[in-house]
N, C-alpha and C positions, 0 to 999 in steps of 0.2 A: 504493499499499499504506500502510496506517495502522499505527501502533505501539499495540498493545493491552496492557494491564495486567491481570493476574489478581489480584484484590483480595479479601482475607478481610475481611468487614464486621463491625462491631460493632452488632448489633440485639438489645439485651437481651431483648425479648420473643419473638423467635424466631430463636435462633442456628442457624448451620449451618456444617459444615465444608467446604462447597463454596464455592469462590471465584467471584466475579462478574466479568465482562468490562467493562472501561471503556476508553474511547479516551483516549489520552495527547495532550493539545494539542500542535500543532505546535511552539510556543515551548519545550517541554520535552522534545521528542523526543531520545532518547539519554541524557537526564539523570536521569529517573526509573529507579530501580533496586530490585531485590528487597531487602526488608528496611526500606524507607522507610515512614513513616506518612504517609497521605493522607486528605483529606476528600473524600467523593463523595456525590452525590445518591442517595437510595435510596427506592424505592417511587414511588407515583404523586403524592405531595404534594411539598411543598418541603422534606422532611427532609433534613438533612445529617448523616452519620455518618462516624466515623473508621474507617479500615481499614489493614491491612498489605498491601503489594504482595508477592505470592509469586512472580510471574514476569512478564517482559515479552517480547513477541514481535511480529513483523511479521505482519499478516494482513489479508485483504480484508474491508473492512466489510460488504460485500454478503452475505458468508456468514453474517451473524447476522440473526436475525429482528428486524424493527423497527429503530429508530435506536439506536445505541449512545451511552449518556450519557458525557460526558467527565469526567475527574478535575477536581474543583473547586479544591482547594488542596493544595499540597504542604507538609506539616508540617515535614519535616526536609530539611536540605541533603545529609545523608549517611545511609546506612542505620543504623538503631539496632539492627537484628537481623542478624548476619552469617549466612553460609550455614549454619554449624553450629547457631545458635540457631533458624533456620528448620526445619532437619530435626529438632532436639530438640523443638520445639513440637509437630510432627507426631507424632513417637513418643509424646510425653507425653500427647497427646489420645487416641491409640489405646489406650495401656496403662492409663490411669486412667478411661477412658470419660468425657472432658470434651470441651468445644468448643476448637478449635485457637486461636481468638482469645483465650479465657481464659488459655491456656497462654502465649501470646506476651505478654499484658500482665503475667502473673506474673513474667516474666524482667526486667521494667523497673522502675525506682524508681517509687515511688507518684506522684510529681509528674508522671510522663510518661503516666499513664493519662488517657484523655479525660474531659473534663467538659462536659456539654451544658447550653447556656442557650437557653431558649425566648423567642423575641423576636417582637414584632408590629412590622411595618414599612409604611411608606407605599407607595402605587403612583402611576403617572402620573394616576390618576383619583380620588385621595383628596380629598374636598371640603375647602374651606378651614377650614370651622367644625371638622371632625374633626381637622384638622392642628393646630388651636388647642387644643381641649378635651382631645384624648386624647394628642397627641404634643408639644404645647407647643413647636412649632417644630423638634423633632428628627425625624430620619428613621426612628428605631426607639426602641421602649421594651420593657422586660422585660414579658412577657405576663402573669405573675402580678400585677404592679402595677396592671394596668387591668382585669383580669378577676376581681374579687374577690366579685361577687354574680351570681346566675342571671340577673338582668336584664341586667347588663353583658355576660355571656357571650352571651346572646341577640342583643344588639345587635350584637356583634362577628361572630357567625355570619352575621347578615344583611349586614353590611358586606362580609365575605369573599366571600360568594355573589355580590355585586354587583361584585366586583373592586376594592373601594375600599380594602381592607387586606389584608395576607397575613401568614400565621405562618411562621416559619422557625426553624430549629435552628442555633445557632452552636456550633461545636466550640472550646473554649478549651484552649489548652495551658498547663497550670500550671506548667511548668518555668521557673525564672527562674535567671539566673546572677547571682552577687554581683559588684558592682563597687565600687571605691574611686576617689577622685579622684587623677588623675595629672597630673604636670607635664612639659610638652614645651617646648623652646625654639623660638620662632618665628624668631629671628635666627640667622644663621650665626656661626661662631667670630669672624670679624673684626669683624662687626657688633656683637657683644656687648662685645668689647674697646673699640670706639669707644663704646659706649654708657656704658662705666664713666667716660669722660672727662666726660660730661655731668652726672653725678651731683654734686649740691651737696655742698660740704664738710661734714663731720660725718654724712652719712648712710651710715654704716658698714654698716648692715643691707642697704641696697639694693647696696652694693658686693659683699657677702657673696653676695647673691642672684645677682648677675651672674656671679660667679666659679663659683658652683655650677652654673649653666646651661652654663657652658663646658665642664664636665666630662661633660655627658650625651651629647655626640656624636651628636646626633639620636635618642637613646633616650628612652623615657618612664619616668619614676620616680614611685612613689606619693608623694603630697604629704606625707604623715606621716613617710615615710622621709626624704625631701628636707629637711623642716623639722628633723628631728633631726640629720641629717648636717651641715647647714650653718648651723644656729642661727638660722633666719629664721622669723618668726611668720606666721600666717594673713593679717594686715593687710599685711605687706610683700609677700607673694606676690600679694595682691590689687592692690597698687600696680603690681608688675611687669606683671600682666595689663592693667591700664588703660593702661600706657605701651607696650604691644605687644611686650614683650620675650618673653612666654611665653603659653601657653594651657593651659587644663585639659582633659584628656580623661579618659573613664572607662577604668579598667583592670580586666579581669576577673580576680578572684582566687578561689581555692578556699576553701570553709569547712573549716577543718581541725579535727576534733573533739578532736585531741590536741596542739593547738599550745602550750597552756599546761602540759601534763604534763611532769614531770621524768623523762624517759626516759634511763637511763644506758646506754652501750654495754657489750655483754657479748661475751666470747670463748668459743669452743667449749671444753667440758670433756673431761677424759680420760674415754674410755669404759672399761667393765669388759668382759670377754670376751663376755658375753651381748650386751650393746649392740653391741659391735663386729661381731658375727656378723650381727645384724639390719641394722645399717646397710650392711654389705658387700653383702648380698643385695639390699637396696632399691637401692643405687647402681647395682649391676650391671644391675638390671631398667631403670633410668632410662637408662643408657648404651646398652642394646640396644634401647630403645623397646618393651619387652615389656609386653603387656596383663596381667601377673600381679596377681592380688589377694592381698595378704598379711593375715593375721590377726596383729597384734602383740598378743599376750596376756601382759600383764605385771602383777604385784601392785602395789598402791598404793605409790608411792615407789620404783619399779624404774627410773625414768629414762626413761619413754616420750618425754616432751617433747624431751629432748636427742637421741633417735634422729630424732625429726621434724625438728629444727633442722638437724642435719647432713646428713640426707637432702635437705632443701630447699636447703642450701648447694651440694650436689653437683649438683642439677638446675639451679641459677642459673649455676654454672660451665660447664655444658654449653650455656649460652645459652637455657635453657628457663624456663618460668614455673611457679609452684606455687600450689596451692590447699589451704588448711587449714580444714576445718570443725570448729567447736567448739559443743557444744549451748549453747543460750542461757543456760541455768542455770549453766554453769561458764565462760561467756565473761568471765572476771574481769579486773579491771585487771592482775592478776599475769600472766595468760597473754598479754595484749596487750603488756605491757612486755617479756616475755622475747622475743617474736618481733621487735617493733620495736627492741629493744636490740641484736639480732643483725643485723638487715637494714635498719634506719633507714627513710630516705624510700622505699625500695622496696616498703614494706608499705602496702597499703590495708585498712581495716577496715570490715566491714558487719555491723551488728546493730541491734536494735530500739531500743536506748538513744540512737541518733543521731537528730537531727532530719531532717525530709524534705529540707532543703536540703543538710545533710551527707552524707546517703546519695546524693543526686543527684550532688554533687561527687566523692565517692569512686568512684562508678560511672564519671564521665566520665574520672577519672584512670586507671582501669583500661582503659577503651575506647581511650584515647589512648596506651596502652602506657607510661604514665608510672609504673606500678606493676607489679612483677613477682611480688609475693607477695600474696595476698589470704587474710586470716584473717576468718572470719565464721560466723554462725549459719546456720540451714537455708537461706534464700533466696540465700546467697552461692555456693551450688552452681551458680547461673545466671551467676556473674560472668563478664563478656566477655573473659576471658584467652585469647590465642592462643598456639599452640606450648607447650601444657601438656605439662609433663615429669613432674609428680607430683601425685597428689590424696591428701590425708590426711584421715581421718575419725576424730577423737578421741572417745572414749566412745560408740562406735558403737551401743551398746545403747540409748542414750537415746530415750525416746518422742517428745521434742520435735523429732526429725527428721522426724516424719510431719505433713503438713499436714492441718488439720481440715476445711477447706472446698475446694471445687473450685479447682484440680485437686488431688485428694487424693493427692499423691505422696510417696514417702519418698525423702529426700535420698540415701540409700545407693544406690538404684536409678538415680537421675540420675547420681551419680558414676561408677557402673560403666558406664552408656552413654557417658558423656564419655571414660572410659579407653579404651573401644572406638575411639571417634572419633579420639582423639589418639594412640592406640598408646602409652599410658603406664601405668605401675603405680598401683594404689590400695592404700593402707594403712588398714586398720580397726583401730584401737586401742582397747583396753579391758581393765580388770582382770576384768571380769565380762561377757564378750561374750554377745550375745543367743543363744538356743539356736539360731535359724536359721543364725546366722553360724558358730557353734562346730561345728554338724552338718556344714556344707559344708566346714570345714576337716578334720573327720574322714574325710570321703569323698574329700579330695584336690582338691576344687574350688577351695578357697582354700589358700594356702601358709602354715602356721602357724609364727610366730616366737615363742619363749618367753622371757620375762624373769621367772625364778622367784624372785629375790632382790632386796632393796632395794639401791640403789646404795651406800649407806654401810655395807653388811653388818650394819645393825641388824636386830634380829628385828622380826617384825610384833607389833603391840601384843597384850597378853594381853587376852582378852575374858571378862568375868564376866556370866552370865546371872542376872537377879533376877526371882523369882517374885513378882509383885505381889499375887497372891491371898494368899499367906503374909504379905506386908508388911501388908496391910490387916487382917489378923486380929491382928497385933502392935501396930499404931500406928494413930492416927486418920488418916482419909483425906488423902492428900497427893499432889502430883505427883512427890514425891522419896522414894526409898527411903533408910533409914538409912545404907546402905553408900555410896551415891552422894553424900549430904550430907557424910559423913566425908571422902570423897576430894576433894569440892570445897574443904572448909575446909583439907585438907592442901596442896592446890595454892596456896591463897592464902598459906599460911604460908611456902611455898617460892618465892613469887613467880613461879609458873608459870601458864600459861593454860589455860582449859577451853572446850570447845565443846558446847553442848547442843542437840539437835535434836528436834523434834516435828513431826508431820505436818499441822498445822492453825494458821492464823493467827487472830487475834482473841482474844477474851477467854473465852467459853464457847461450846461448840458449839451449845447450844440452851437455851431456857427451857421449864420445865414447871410446870403446876400440881399441887401434891401433893394437892389435894382431889379433882379430876375428871380429872386425867391429860392435860389440854389441853397441846399442844406448838404454839408459835407457828410457823406455816409462812409461806413466801412465797406472796402471792396468785397469783403468775405461774407458779410452778414447784412440783414435788413434792419440797420439800426444806425442811428447817427453817432459820430464820434464824439468823444467828450474832451474838452480842453483841460490840460493839465499844465499849470504855469510852473510848478516845481522842477519839471523835466523839459519844459517848452516844446510839448508834443501834443498831438491829438491821439487819443487812445480808444480802443474798442473794448469795453467791459466784458464782451462775450468771448472773443477769440484771441485778444491780446495785441491785435495789429496796432502799429504805431506809425505816425508820419508827421511832417513838420506842420506848424501852424500856418495856414495859408494867409498871405498879406493881401493878395488880390483874388477875386472870384475865378475859380478854374473853369466856370462856364461861360461868363460874359466878360471876364477881364475887368470888371469894375473894381474900384477900390472901396465900395460901399459894403464891406464884409464886417458883420458885427456879431457880437458874442450874446447868446440868449439863455434863459434859464439861470439856475444857480447850483452852486456845489459848495462843499466844505471850505475849499481853498478860497473861494470868492467871498464867502461869509466872513472867514477869518481876516481877510484884507480889508473889507468894508468895516468890520468892527474895530479893527486897529485904528482906522481914520476916526470913527465916531467916539470911541473911548480910548484915547492914547494912553492913558495911565493903567489900563487894564492889562493883567498878566494872563495870557491865554494859551491853553493847550488844545491842539487839534488831534482827534483820534479818528482815523479811518484806515481803510485797507492800505493806503500809501504810507501812512506814518507808522503803522504797526507791522510792516512787512518783515523787519529784521527779528530774529529771535530774541524774546525778552523785552521788546520795545512795549508791548501792551502792558506788561506789569510795570515796567519802569514809569510810563506816563501816568498811570493810575496812582503809583506810589507818590510821585510828585504832586499830584492834584490832592491826594488825601493827606499830605504833609503840610498843604497850605502854600505850596510854591506857586500856585495860580488861583486866579479869581473866577475865571470862566473856562469850562470844559465843552468844546465844540465837537460834535461827533455824528455818525451815522447810527444805525441800528444798534451797533455793538455797545453803546453807552445807555441803551434803554433798559437793560436787565442786569440784576445781580449786584448793582453799585449801592453801597450803604456808607454814605458820608454824612456825619451829624450836622456838619456847617452849610450843607446845600439847602438853601430855602426857596430857590427859584429855579423853575423849568421852563423853558421856552420851546415850543414845537413850531419851527419856521414854515413848514409846508405839509400840513395835515393831509392835503388831498392827494399826494402823489399816488398812493395805492388805489384810490377810489376810481380812478378812471381806467383801470386795467380791465380787460375782457375775461374776468375770472369771477365765478359765482361766490368766491370766498373773500373778495376784495373788502367788502364791508366788515367781515369778521377779523380780518388782518388788521384794518385800520383801527377798529375798536380796541383790539388787544394791545396794539402798539402804543396807542395813546394812553391807555390805562396803565401800562407797564412803566412808560416813561414818566408819568404823572407821580408815580409811586416813589421816584427818586427824591421828591421834595418833602421837607419837613418830617424826616424820619426820626429826629431826636426831640430835644426840648423845644426848639425854635419852630414856629409854624411855617408852613410852606405856601407857596402860590404858583400856579401853573397858567401860562399864557399859551393858547392854542391859536395860531394864524391859519385862516383858511378862506378859501373862496366859496365854499359851500357850508356856511354856518348853520343851515337848517337840516343837513342830512343827519339821519337818525343815529348813524354810527358815532357822529361827533357829539350829538346832544346827549346820548346815553353815557358817553365817556366823560362828559362835563359833570355829571351827576354821580360818577362812579357806580353806575347802575347795571351791574352784569345781569341780573335777573330780568329787569326790563328789556335789555338788548337780547337776551336769550330768547324770550317769549316772541318778540317781534321778528327776529331773524328766523325762528323756526317757523313762523307762519309764511315768511317769504320763501324759505326753502320748500314747504310743502306745496304752495302754489306753483312753484317752478319745476318741481319734481326732481329736486336734488338732494344729496347726502344731507342728514341721515336717513331720509325717507327712501332713498334708493341707493344700491350699490353702483359703483362705476368701474369700468376698465377701459384704459386708453391704449389703443394700438397705434403706433407711429412707424411710418416708412420714411426713410431719407436716402437720398442719392446726390451725386454730383450734378445729375441730369434731372431737371424738375419733371420732364415728361415721363421719365422712368419711374420716378416715385409716385406721381399722380396715377398713372396707368395701373401700377401695382395695387394701389389701394382701392381702385374701382374694381378690379378683379377680386380683391379680397372681400369686398362688400357682397359681391355676387355670390362668393363661396360661403360667406358667413350666414346669409339670410336663412337658407334652407336648414342650417345646422341648429339654429336657435329657436325657442318657441315664440309664437306671435306676440306674447305679452312683453317680451324684451324689445327695448327700443335700441336702434342703431342710428346714431347721429353721425352725419358726414358721408363721405370723406370731405374735409376741408383743409386748406393750407393752415399751418399753425399761425397764431397771431404774429409772431415774429417767424416768418416763413423760411428764412435762410440765415443759417449760423455756420461760420467757418466753412463756406462755399457749399454746404450741403442744403438741399431743399427738403422741407419737412411737411408731411401730409398726416392728418390724424382721423381716426374713427374713435368715437366714444360710445360704449355699450352701457346702457343703464337698465337696471333689472332689480326685482325684488326677490324673485326666485328663478333660478335658471339651472335645471338638472343637467343640461348638456354642456355647460360652459367649460367645466374643467377639462373634459376629454377633448373639446374643440380647440381650446388654446394650447394644450399639450401637443396636439397634432401640428398646429401652427408653429410652435417653437421648433419642432424637429424637421419639419418639411422646408422651412425657409433658410436653412443653414446653407444650401447649394447656392441660393441667390446671394447670400452674404459674401461668398468668395468673390463674387463678380462686382461687389461694391454696394449693392442695395442692402440696407440695414433695416431689419424690422425689430421694433421693441414693444414688449408688453408690459403695461404698469398697472397693477392692481391698486384701486383706491388712490389714484394720483392726488397730490396736494396742489399742483400747479398745472394749468392748461396752456402755459405760454410757450 
């Protein structure tokens, strides 16, 4: 009997969810386990691909047609995916209509994903002249280095046909452990004492070295630490190595992203009555291993974070682990410091601001059970925690929890799946829950916990709506109304801080010729270019295209080219003119691009080095500065004009969240919202902090329009460099879909997407709306597999279940 492994292979050109059978070599019998990565031969050629072992079993090789290929290489010494992760990858593939191999790779740090290198190598019959001219005495060379012209490729094809050379693919593991030099004593204790007697008089440092080595007791200590502790230099250590007293050995160390951070320990705070009720119910669910889903709905400043921290502490006291998800946009240093301050080295952090090596090391700490609490953004939902006792999802309404490319999962759904697997509660927290979540709480599917008041009993800030249509009639065009300017000056006089938010970075949103109406657009996308004065360029915020700022109109050659709209840069420049004494910090994607910039700017603002913080959405959430008493929203209408049924919900959520940054401590706060639509219901409900009123009104609107949460939706997108190809394929797809689905299911489209071209690709979409559709899963699974052949020719088909954006 042979041992056979079922391997899920990674073949980008033709993926499948069906595993392939491979023979496990006798030397590895009983050592290869499910969840390990292996390299296997695939297809008729010499191709090597990476795969994941799904199962191992004993079987008779003669039961298989043809000869079973053997596993080539074992990448891991232990499984990188545990049984939960393997089951989760299968569910994720089925629920998002993706390939299981893609889901499995998504769960791992980026450095652990396979990288393939195409090589040319010699054979037993390679002629001597070829070994010299092509291989230069080496056994293999990168294929692309020796196949740069059609003639060279032709020669290599001829040589390969003759068996004189062969092409193969090498799988490279990019994951690297960080090491430092360590010191280990070669001599035992008695020998080190004897060695001291041989040291010449006056060589005090060598004596110090030997005394230091005597304290190691067979252990290895990092050289830097040893040097600092015993006051010996690199030269002295080198002498000791030459005399045979010690040896240098590499020590594996973790890359700690917060090693230099000044994190102060914190203690539990006294809870108010509402917080205590919430903590009691969550802790009871943890203790009972109940799969309850809680909606913790609390106004901004109501102390949701303290509820999270005390609930996590209860889970740890039970010997369990905890996962806390925070949207990337509000994963501020403040939040990390609060959790690390409470739980110290037990906390691992995962987010996009870390380097690849730091993410890899944090992942390994979690896997090795050296961290019991994980705080992170969307992908942290896959953290390899065992014995999960509690999952928390802060700001659960945030759209950044949804992945934009395959597998297009929502972290909330993954959290709920893991809750079922581990028999543990999930807490969904928000001041402005998504309509879907709030509707489930209304029906009793989720248990609602309410924090109606701020912890310090301070009132929510007063909100004033400013009609910018009236302002423009009274004053010259400006980003600032008179009322907001007066309020800003007042805060400067009182040495209080202000936060200003607008929904656009850059200087101006577009440039326009006043003679012919020409607007400078991106050559790759159907979107206007944005002016950036810091780099003196026009940039596309979709594909990254840059070009020089035009001085004359490219269309009519007029000099009447002007800048319209506004951005963070322009607001900063205008504000410096209006309030020259104000110290200003700007936070957007441009100023926070460098690692650590986000934390540094917030630290400067928090320590009082600036009076006004200007920023995009990234400053709307998670900031807690006691001296901020004024918040200004410069352009509340930005999202309202978008062709998306969630536009009002997003506007309400954003205005409510940013309003919550004001008056969080003893000083009262005031919010000014500038808008051209002062009577829009989203703005009016935000003015009164009335989530319940907004929820009821918006639910009526959704019911009338037949949108979620009353219907489920699936978006199918086709894109191609040729618009006609994308459009034609979508019309063919429509004709194929109609007979597959029941008559009650609505199929909308096909239509071009609102932004029809991005990065030179044209996008068309179909939206499926349904309440019950028994044939949907089988239909979309068929579509997933059958469209792979077309994808090789450049046509891309994407399936998105419950999309959050239709742009």
